[in-house]
DRENZA-348740 format. One record per atom (N, C-alpha, C): residue in three letters; residue number from 0; x, y negated, z; atom name. Coordinates in nm, 3 decimals, m for minus. Each point is the difference from the previous one (the first is absolute). Layout:
<recs>
@r ala; k NUM; east X; north Y; up Z; a CA
...
</recs>
This chain:
<recs>
@r unk; k 0; east 1.520; north m1.524; up m5.920; a N
@r unk; k 0; east 0.103; north 0.055; up m0.115; a CA
@r unk; k 0; east 0.053; north m0.119; up m0.046; a C
@r unk; k 1; east m0.019; north m0.159; up 0.035; a N
@r unk; k 1; east 0.074; north m0.077; up m0.088; a CA
@r unk; k 1; east 0.138; north 0.015; up 0.036; a C
@r unk; k 2; east 0.053; north 0.050; up 0.166; a N
@r unk; k 2; east 0.065; north m0.005; up 0.066; a CA
@r unk; k 2; east 0.130; north 0.090; up m0.134; a C
@r unk; k 3; east m0.071; north 0.120; up m0.071; a N
@r unk; k 3; east 0.096; north 0.083; up m0.058; a CA
@r unk; k 3; east m0.002; north m0.030; up m0.121; a C
@r unk; k 4; east m0.057; north m0.109; up m0.083; a N
@r unk; k 4; east m0.006; north m0.050; up m0.111; a CA
@r unk; k 4; east 0.115; north m0.076; up m0.007; a C
@r unk; k 5; east 0.041; north m0.090; up 0.126; a N
@r unk; k 5; east 0.095; north m0.084; up 0.005; a CA
@r unk; k 5; east 0.120; north 0.063; up 0.003; a C
@r unk; k 6; east m0.035; north 0.093; up 0.133; a N
@r unk; k 6; east 0.103; north 0.104; up m0.124; a CA
@r unk; k 6; east 0.082; north 0.075; up m0.045; a C
@r unk; k 7; east m0.100; north 0.016; up m0.071; a N
@r unk; k 7; east 0.008; north 0.034; up m0.196; a CA
@r unk; k 7; east 0.068; north m0.084; up m0.018; a C
@r unk; k 8; east m0.030; north m0.170; up m0.086; a N
@r unk; k 8; east 0.026; north m0.067; up m0.043; a CA
@r unk; k 8; east 0.168; north m0.003; up 0.065; a C
@r unk; k 9; east 0.061; north 0.013; up 0.092; a N
@r unk; k 9; east 0.072; north m0.035; up 0.077; a CA
@r unk; k 9; east 0.096; north 0.125; up m0.099; a C
@r unk; k 10; east m0.013; north 0.087; up 0.018; a N
@r unk; k 10; east 0.070; north 0.091; up m0.074; a CA
@r unk; k 10; east m0.019; north 0.030; up m0.139; a C
@r unk; k 11; east m0.102; north m0.074; up m0.034; a N
@r unk; k 11; east 0.031; north 0.001; up m0.169; a CA
@r unk; k 11; east 0.107; north m0.096; up 0.003; a C
@r unk; k 12; east m0.003; north m0.121; up 0.078; a N
@r unk; k 12; east 0.074; north m0.107; up m0.063; a CA
@r unk; k 12; east 0.230; north 0.039; up 0.077; a C
@r unk; k 13; east m0.043; north 0.095; up 0.037; a N
@r unk; k 13; east 0.131; north 0.107; up 0.050; a CA
@r unk; k 13; east 0.059; north 0.088; up m0.115; a C
@r unk; k 14; east m0.135; north 0.056; up m0.086; a N
@r unk; k 14; east 0.013; north 0.086; up m0.073; a CA
@r unk; k 14; east 0.086; north m0.056; up m0.112; a C
@r unk; k 15; east m0.073; north m0.155; up m0.073; a N
@r unk; k 15; east 0.036; north m0.123; up m0.050; a CA
@r unk; k 15; east 0.146; north 0.000; up m0.039; a C
@r unk; k 16; east 0.041; north m0.031; up 0.204; a N
@r unk; k 16; east 0.162; north m0.030; up m0.004; a CA
@r unk; k 16; east 0.053; north 0.132; up m0.023; a C
@r unk; k 17; east m0.030; north 0.086; up m0.021; a N
@r unk; k 17; east 0.090; north 0.132; up m0.026; a CA
@r unk; k 17; east 0.015; north 0.042; up m0.083; a C
@r unk; k 18; east m0.136; north m0.004; up m0.100; a N
@r unk; k 18; east m0.007; north m0.008; up m0.117; a CA
@r unk; k 18; east 0.123; north m0.129; up m0.115; a C
@r unk; k 19; east 0.010; north m0.105; up 0.091; a N
@r unk; k 19; east 0.085; north m0.081; up m0.069; a CA
@r unk; k 19; east 0.141; north 0.057; up 0.019; a C
@r unk; k 20; east 0.035; north 0.042; up 0.111; a N
@r unk; k 20; east 0.145; north 0.064; up 0.022; a CA
@r unk; k 20; east 0.006; north 0.089; up m0.072; a C
@r unk; k 21; east m0.075; north 0.073; up m0.056; a N
@r unk; k 21; east 0.025; north 0.108; up m0.054; a CA
@r unk; k 21; east 0.059; north m0.026; up m0.132; a C
@r unk; k 22; east m0.045; north m0.048; up m0.047; a N
@r unk; k 22; east m0.004; north m0.095; up m0.147; a CA
@r unk; k 22; east 0.128; north m0.034; up m0.022; a C
@r unk; k 23; east 0.089; north m0.079; up 0.148; a N
@r unk; k 23; east 0.100; north m0.064; up m0.056; a CA
@r unk; k 23; east 0.112; north 0.137; up 0.032; a C
@r unk; k 24; east m0.018; north 0.108; up 0.076; a N
@r unk; k 24; east 0.082; north 0.061; up 0.046; a CA
@r unk; k 24; east 0.054; north 0.128; up m0.073; a C
@r unk; k 25; east 0.135; north 0.038; up 0.001; a N
@r unk; k 25; east 0.062; north 0.042; up m0.096; a CA
@r unk; k 25; east m0.002; north 0.202; up 0.085; a C
@r unk; k 26; east m0.051; north 0.128; up m0.060; a N
@r unk; k 26; east 0.006; north 0.062; up 0.065; a CA
@r unk; k 26; east 0.077; north 0.043; up 0.084; a C
@r unk; k 27; east m0.031; north 0.068; up 0.121; a N
@r unk; k 27; east 0.106; north m0.009; up 0.093; a CA
@r unk; k 27; east m0.052; north 0.023; up 0.149; a C
@r unk; k 28; east 0.030; north m0.018; up 0.081; a N
@r unk; k 28; east m0.010; north 0.023; up 0.172; a CA
@r unk; k 28; east m0.091; north m0.094; up 0.014; a C
@r unk; k 29; east 0.051; north m0.096; up m0.053; a N
@r unk; k 29; east m0.116; north m0.156; up 0.091; a CA
@r unk; k 29; east m0.142; north m0.009; up m0.113; a C
@r unk; k 30; east 0.043; north 0.079; up m0.126; a N
@r unk; k 30; east m0.157; north 0.001; up 0.006; a CA
@r unk; k 30; east m0.073; north 0.094; up 0.003; a C
@r unk; k 31; east 0.102; north 0.122; up 0.073; a N
@r unk; k 31; east m0.109; north 0.075; up 0.059; a CA
@r unk; k 31; east m0.100; north 0.018; up 0.098; a C
@r unk; k 32; east 0.102; north m0.130; up 0.079; a N
@r unk; k 32; east m0.030; north m0.029; up 0.146; a CA
@r unk; k 32; east m0.102; north m0.062; up m0.021; a C
@r unk; k 33; east m0.010; north m0.103; up m0.114; a N
@r unk; k 33; east m0.136; north m0.055; up 0.007; a CA
@r unk; k 33; east m0.114; north 0.030; up m0.087; a C
@r unk; k 34; east 0.034; north 0.135; up m0.090; a N
@r unk; k 34; east m0.093; north 0.084; up m0.006; a CA
@r unk; k 34; east m0.109; north 0.059; up 0.125; a C
@r unk; k 35; east 0.082; north 0.048; up 0.121; a N
@r unk; k 35; east m0.038; north 0.057; up 0.035; a CA
@r unk; k 35; east m0.070; north m0.051; up 0.122; a C
@r unk; k 36; east 0.037; north m0.125; up 0.003; a N
@r unk; k 36; east m0.077; north m0.122; up 0.103; a CA
@r unk; k 36; east m0.150; north m0.021; up m0.098; a C
@r unk; k 37; east m0.028; north m0.029; up m0.134; a N
@r unk; k 37; east m0.058; north m0.069; up m0.081; a CA
@r unk; k 37; east m0.124; north 0.181; up 0.049; a C
@r unk; k 38; east 0.068; north 0.106; up m0.090; a N
@r unk; k 38; east m0.099; north 0.114; up 0.100; a CA
@r unk; k 38; east m0.055; north 0.017; up 0.048; a C
@r unk; k 39; east 0.087; north m0.040; up 0.191; a N
@r unk; k 39; east m0.063; north m0.046; up 0.106; a CA
@r unk; k 39; east m0.124; north m0.082; up 0.061; a C
@r unk; k 40; east m0.010; north m0.108; up m0.118; a N
@r unk; k 40; east m0.095; north m0.080; up 0.014; a CA
@r unk; k 40; east m0.075; north 0.018; up m0.091; a C
@r unk; k 41; east 0.010; north 0.036; up m0.093; a N
@r unk; k 41; east m0.115; north 0.094; up m0.062; a CA
@r unk; k 41; east m0.065; north 0.108; up 0.027; a C
@r unk; k 42; east 0.049; north 0.060; up 0.064; a N
@r unk; k 42; east m0.115; north 0.109; up 0.138; a CA
@r unk; k 42; east m0.063; north m0.072; up 0.071; a C
@r unk; k 43; east 0.071; north m0.063; up 0.056; a N
@r unk; k 43; east m0.074; north m0.144; up 0.105; a CA
@r unk; k 43; east m0.116; north m0.033; up m0.069; a C
@r unk; k 44; east m0.001; north m0.065; up m0.102; a N
@r unk; k 44; east m0.077; north m0.106; up m0.048; a CA
@r unk; k 44; east m0.140; north 0.129; up m0.053; a C
@r unk; k 45; east 0.066; north 0.153; up m0.051; a N
@r unk; k 45; east m0.068; north 0.129; up m0.054; a CA
@r unk; k 45; east m0.086; north 0.027; up 0.190; a C
@r unk; k 46; east 0.023; north 0.015; up 0.054; a N
@r unk; k 46; east m0.028; north 0.029; up 0.125; a CA
@r unk; k 46; east m0.156; north m0.087; up 0.065; a C
@r unk; k 47; east 0.072; north m0.164; up m0.002; a N
@r unk; k 47; east m0.106; north m0.113; up 0.015; a CA
@r unk; k 47; east m0.117; north 0.005; up m0.141; a C
@r unk; k 48; east 0.006; north 0.018; up m0.070; a N
@r unk; k 48; east m0.121; north m0.001; up m0.075; a CA
@r unk; k 48; east m0.102; north 0.140; up 0.001; a C
@r unk; k 49; east 0.098; north 0.105; up 0.066; a N
@r unk; k 49; east m0.104; north 0.140; up 0.004; a CA
@r unk; k 49; east m0.045; north m0.065; up 0.156; a C
@r unk; k 50; east 0.063; north m0.072; up 0.084; a N
@r unk; k 50; east m0.113; north m0.027; up 0.100; a CA
@r unk; k 50; east m0.097; north m0.115; up m0.025; a C
@r unk; k 51; east 0.022; north m0.093; up m0.133; a N
@r unk; k 51; east m0.122; north m0.078; up m0.040; a CA
@r unk; k 51; east m0.074; north 0.119; up m0.086; a C
@r unk; k 52; east m0.018; north 0.065; up m0.085; a N
@r unk; k 52; east m0.062; north 0.083; up m0.003; a CA
@r unk; k 52; east m0.072; north 0.115; up 0.122; a C
@r unk; k 53; east 0.046; north m0.003; up 0.076; a N
@r unk; k 53; east m0.127; north 0.054; up 0.096; a CA
@r unk; k 53; east m0.022; north m0.074; up 0.096; a C
@r unk; k 54; east 0.065; north m0.132; up 0.018; a N
@r unk; k 54; east m0.119; north m0.090; up 0.148; a CA
@r unk; k 54; east m0.132; north m0.046; up m0.127; a C
@r unk; k 55; east 0.080; north m0.005; up m0.174; a N
@r unk; k 55; east m0.184; north m0.046; up m0.080; a CA
@r unk; k 55; east m0.101; north 0.104; up m0.007; a C
@r unk; k 56; east 0.062; north 0.162; up m0.043; a N
@r unk; k 56; east m0.091; north 0.083; up 0.035; a CA
@r unk; k 56; east m0.077; north 0.019; up 0.125; a C
@r unk; k 57; east 0.084; north m0.051; up 0.103; a N
@r unk; k 57; east m0.116; north m0.039; up 0.190; a CA
@r unk; k 57; east m0.057; north m0.055; up m0.012; a C
@r unk; k 58; east 0.058; north m0.110; up m0.057; a N
@r unk; k 58; east m0.091; north m0.100; up 0.010; a CA
@r unk; k 58; east m0.157; north 0.063; up m0.090; a C
@r unk; k 59; east 0.008; north 0.084; up m0.154; a N
@r unk; k 59; east m0.121; north m0.005; up m0.024; a CA
@r unk; k 59; east m0.038; north 0.074; up 0.054; a C
@r unk; k 60; east 0.015; north 0.150; up 0.032; a N
@r unk; k 60; east m0.015; north 0.066; up 0.112; a CA
@r unk; k 60; east m0.136; north m0.068; up 0.098; a C
@r unk; k 61; east 0.095; north m0.083; up 0.024; a N
@r unk; k 61; east m0.081; north m0.093; up 0.146; a CA
@r unk; k 61; east m0.087; north m0.020; up m0.013; a C
@r unk; k 62; east m0.037; north m0.090; up m0.170; a N
@r unk; k 62; east m0.094; north m0.090; up m0.070; a CA
@r unk; k 62; east m0.132; north 0.158; up m0.043; a C
@r unk; k 63; east 0.022; north 0.035; up m0.046; a N
@r unk; k 63; east m0.042; north 0.120; up m0.049; a CA
@r unk; k 63; east m0.097; north 0.071; up 0.153; a C
@r unk; k 64; east 0.074; north 0.017; up 0.120; a N
@r unk; k 64; east m0.079; north 0.003; up 0.097; a CA
@r unk; k 64; east m0.142; north m0.046; up 0.017; a C
@r unk; k 65; east 0.081; north m0.148; up 0.005; a N
@r unk; k 65; east m0.120; north m0.083; up 0.062; a CA
@r unk; k 65; east m0.099; north 0.020; up m0.104; a C
@r unk; k 66; east 0.032; north m0.007; up m0.079; a N
@r unk; k 66; east m0.167; north m0.029; up m0.104; a CA
@r unk; k 66; east m0.066; north 0.135; up m0.029; a C
@r unk; k 67; east 0.069; north 0.131; up 0.010; a N
@r unk; k 67; east m0.088; north 0.114; up 0.033; a CA
@r unk; k 67; east m0.066; north m0.038; up 0.134; a C
@r unk; k 68; east 0.062; north m0.063; up 0.080; a N
@r unk; k 68; east m0.083; north m0.036; up 0.179; a CA
@r unk; k 68; east m0.135; north m0.093; up m0.091; a C
@r unk; k 69; east 0.026; north m0.098; up m0.056; a N
@r unk; k 69; east m0.086; north m0.115; up m0.018; a CA
@r unk; k 69; east m0.082; north 0.090; up m0.054; a C
@r unk; k 70; east 0.024; north 0.096; up m0.129; a N
@r unk; k 70; east m0.104; north 0.025; up m0.100; a CA
@r unk; k 70; east m0.067; north 0.160; up 0.114; a C
@r unk; k 71; east 0.043; north m0.001; up 0.078; a N
@r unk; k 71; east m0.060; north 0.138; up 0.133; a CA
@r unk; k 71; east m0.090; north m0.084; up 0.060; a C
@r unk; k 72; east 0.054; north m0.144; up 0.054; a N
@r unk; k 72; east m0.134; north m0.104; up 0.020; a CA
@r unk; k 72; east m0.093; north 0.001; up m0.045; a C
@r unk; k 73; east 0.031; north 0.007; up m0.121; a N
@r unk; k 73; east m0.114; north m0.076; up m0.061; a CA
@r unk; k 73; east m0.049; north 0.107; up m0.047; a C
@r unk; k 74; east 0.022; north 0.127; up m0.008; a N
@r unk; k 74; east m0.117; north 0.041; up m0.038; a CA
@r unk; k 74; east m0.076; north 0.095; up 0.147; a C
@r unk; k 75; east 0.047; north m0.027; up 0.054; a N
@r unk; k 75; east m0.076; north 0.013; up 0.204; a CA
@r unk; k 75; east m0.114; north m0.036; up m0.016; a C
@r unk; k 76; east 0.041; north m0.173; up m0.040; a N
@r unk; k 76; east m0.130; north m0.087; up 0.013; a CA
@r unk; k 76; east m0.074; north 0.045; up m0.087; a C
@r unk; k 77; east 0.029; north 0.045; up m0.127; a N
@r unk; k 77; east m0.069; north 0.011; up m0.090; a CA
@r unk; k 77; east m0.123; north 0.134; up 0.049; a C
@r unk; k 78; east 0.036; north 0.053; up 0.044; a N
@r unk; k 78; east m0.061; north 0.101; up 0.044; a CA
@r unk; k 78; east m0.063; north 0.056; up 0.114; a C
@r unk; k 79; east 0.044; north m0.112; up 0.109; a N
@r unk; k 79; east m0.087; north m0.095; up 0.081; a CA
@r unk; k 79; east m0.156; north m0.051; up m0.036; a C
@r unk; k 80; east 0.051; north m0.032; up m0.128; a N
@r unk; k 80; east m0.122; north m0.138; up m0.066; a CA
@r unk; k 80; east m0.088; north 0.073; up m0.043; a C
@r unk; k 81; east 0.018; north 0.075; up m0.073; a N
@r unk; k 81; east m0.051; north 0.209; up m0.085; a CA
@r unk; k 81; east m0.082; north 0.063; up 0.119; a C
@r unk; k 82; east 0.034; north 0.012; up 0.149; a N
@r unk; k 82; east m0.070; north 0.046; up 0.030; a CA
@r unk; k 82; east m0.131; north m0.038; up 0.103; a C
@r unk; k 83; east 0.045; north m0.205; up 0.002; a N
@r unk; k 83; east m0.063; north m0.062; up 0.094; a CA
@r unk; k 83; east m0.089; north 0.011; up m0.093; a C
@r unk; k 84; east 0.011; north m0.029; up m0.132; a N
@r unk; k 84; east m0.093; north m0.028; up m0.152; a CA
@r unk; k 84; east m0.097; north 0.122; up m0.022; a C
@r unk; k 85; east 0.079; north 0.156; up 0.096; a N
@r unk; k 85; east m0.077; north 0.053; up m0.086; a CA
@r unk; k 85; east m0.139; north 0.069; up 0.112; a C
@r unk; k 86; east 0.047; north m0.043; up 0.164; a N
@r unk; k 86; east m0.057; north m0.013; up 0.102; a CA
@r unk; k 86; east m0.166; north m0.088; up m0.005; a C
@r unk; k 87; east 0.050; north m0.148; up m0.083; a N
@r unk; k 87; east m0.114; north m0.036; up m0.024; a CA
@r unk; k 87; east m0.053; north 0.018; up m0.083; a C
@r unk; k 88; east 0.029; north 0.102; up m0.078; a N
@r unk; k 88; east m0.107; north 0.052; up m0.144; a CA
@r unk; k 88; east m0.111; north 0.096; up 0.053; a C
@r unk; k 89; east 0.105; north 0.051; up 0.124; a N
@r unk; k 89; east m0.084; north 0.099; up 0.039; a CA
@r unk; k 89; east m0.106; north m0.005; up 0.040; a C
@r unk; k 90; east 0.012; north m0.138; up 0.128; a N
@r unk; k 90; east m0.108; north m0.065; up 0.036; a CA
@r unk; k 90; east m0.089; north m0.071; up m0.091; a C
@r unk; k 91; east 0.009; north m0.059; up m0.110; a N
@r unk; k 91; east m0.077; north m0.072; up m0.075; a CA
@r unk; k 91; east m0.082; north 0.102; up m0.093; a C
@r unk; k 92; east 0.078; north 0.102; up 0.011; a N
@r unk; k 92; east m0.102; north 0.103; up m0.110; a CA
@r unk; k 92; east m0.068; north 0.036; up 0.144; a C
@r unk; k 93; east 0.035; north 0.044; up 0.136; a N
@r unk; k 93; east m0.110; north 0.072; up 0.102; a CA
@r unk; k 93; east m0.098; north m0.032; up m0.006; a C
@r unk; k 94; east m0.058; north m0.170; up m0.033; a N
@r unk; k 94; east m0.068; north m0.075; up 0.002; a CA
@r unk; k 94; east m0.115; north 0.019; up m0.085; a C
@r unk; k 95; east 0.050; north 0.066; up m0.166; a N
@r unk; k 95; east m0.127; north 0.019; up m0.104; a CA
@r unk; k 95; east m0.033; north 0.112; up 0.014; a C
@r unk; k 96; east m0.168; north m0.049; up m0.105; a N
@r unk; k 96; east m0.071; north 0.097; up 0.043; a CA
@r unk; k 96; east m0.003; north 0.065; up m0.090; a C
@r unk; k 97; east 0.048; north 0.112; up m0.024; a N
@r unk; k 97; east m0.015; north 0.054; up m0.225; a CA
@r unk; k 97; east m0.149; north 0.045; up m0.005; a C
@r unk; k 98; east m0.097; north m0.020; up 0.101; a N
@r unk; k 98; east m0.154; north m0.021; up m0.089; a CA
@r unk; k 98; east 0.000; north m0.102; up m0.011; a C
@r unk; k 99; east 0.007; north m0.058; up 0.085; a N
@r unk; k 99; east m0.032; north m0.203; up m0.083; a CA
@r unk; k 99; east 0.112; north m0.039; up m0.162; a C
@r unk; k 100; east 0.136; north 0.100; up m0.028; a N
@r unk; k 100; east 0.074; north m0.019; up m0.101; a CA
@r unk; k 100; east m0.089; north 0.068; up m0.120; a C
@r unk; k 101; east m0.111; north 0.150; up 0.058; a N
@r unk; k 101; east m0.022; north 0.025; up m0.102; a CA
@r unk; k 101; east m0.150; north m0.002; up m0.062; a C
@r unk; k 102; east m0.048; north m0.091; up 0.086; a N
@r unk; k 102; east m0.147; north m0.087; up m0.005; a CA
@r unk; k 102; east 0.041; north m0.127; up m0.113; a C
@r unk; k 103; east 0.091; north m0.053; up 0.061; a N
@r unk; k 103; east 0.039; north m0.104; up m0.083; a CA
@r unk; k 103; east 0.028; north 0.013; up m0.165; a C
@r unk; k 104; east 0.103; north 0.131; up m0.003; a N
@r unk; k 104; east 0.042; north m0.018; up m0.115; a CA
@r unk; k 104; east m0.123; north 0.030; up m0.046; a C
@r unk; k 105; east m0.108; north 0.095; up 0.031; a N
@r unk; k 105; east m0.105; north 0.049; up m0.076; a CA
@r unk; k 105; east m0.145; north m0.148; up m0.018; a C
@r unk; k 106; east 0.022; north m0.066; up 0.005; a N
@r unk; k 106; east m0.069; north m0.128; up 0.042; a CA
@r unk; k 106; east 0.092; north m0.087; up m0.100; a C
@r unk; k 107; east 0.105; north m0.016; up m0.004; a N
@r unk; k 107; east 0.069; north m0.053; up m0.116; a CA
@r unk; k 107; east 0.014; north 0.064; up m0.133; a C
@r unk; k 108; east m0.040; north 0.129; up 0.006; a N
@r unk; k 108; east 0.020; north 0.065; up m0.148; a CA
@r unk; k 108; east m0.173; north m0.019; up m0.047; a C
@r unk; k 109; east m0.114; north m0.025; up 0.110; a N
@r unk; k 109; east m0.124; north m0.047; up m0.063; a CA
@r unk; k 109; east m0.030; north m0.112; up m0.066; a C
@r unk; k 110; east 0.066; north m0.078; up 0.085; a N
@r unk; k 110; east 0.003; north m0.159; up m0.037; a CA
@r unk; k 110; east 0.102; north m0.018; up m0.163; a C
@r unk; k 111; east 0.087; north 0.093; up m0.009; a N
@r unk; k 111; east 0.060; north m0.044; up m0.150; a CA
@r unk; k 111; east m0.045; north 0.097; up m0.096; a C
@r unk; k 112; east m0.120; north 0.061; up 0.024; a N
@r unk; k 112; east m0.084; north 0.069; up m0.054; a CA
@r unk; k 112; east m0.090; north m0.152; up m0.157; a C
</recs>
């Protein structure tokens, strides 16, 4: 992209030269020829600017895709961790005796009276 920017700066310099020439020339074939060259250079400059815009957009799209991929990886890691935690919770709750919880709840209510 920097090589394109260098080309644009070079074209800007040419355009300045043509602008100075046009200011000094009187209307006629000489001035028309300078105007045509200036228009050609201006078209080239616009083409290079369009290329820079396109490259910038492509770069943005690639960065966005990379960020989306990273977010997807993070989401997948979170889901895996939640699944593992769910399995562990099921194991722990499988060891809990509901009758003991009920008895301890009754004992706690008696103690608080």
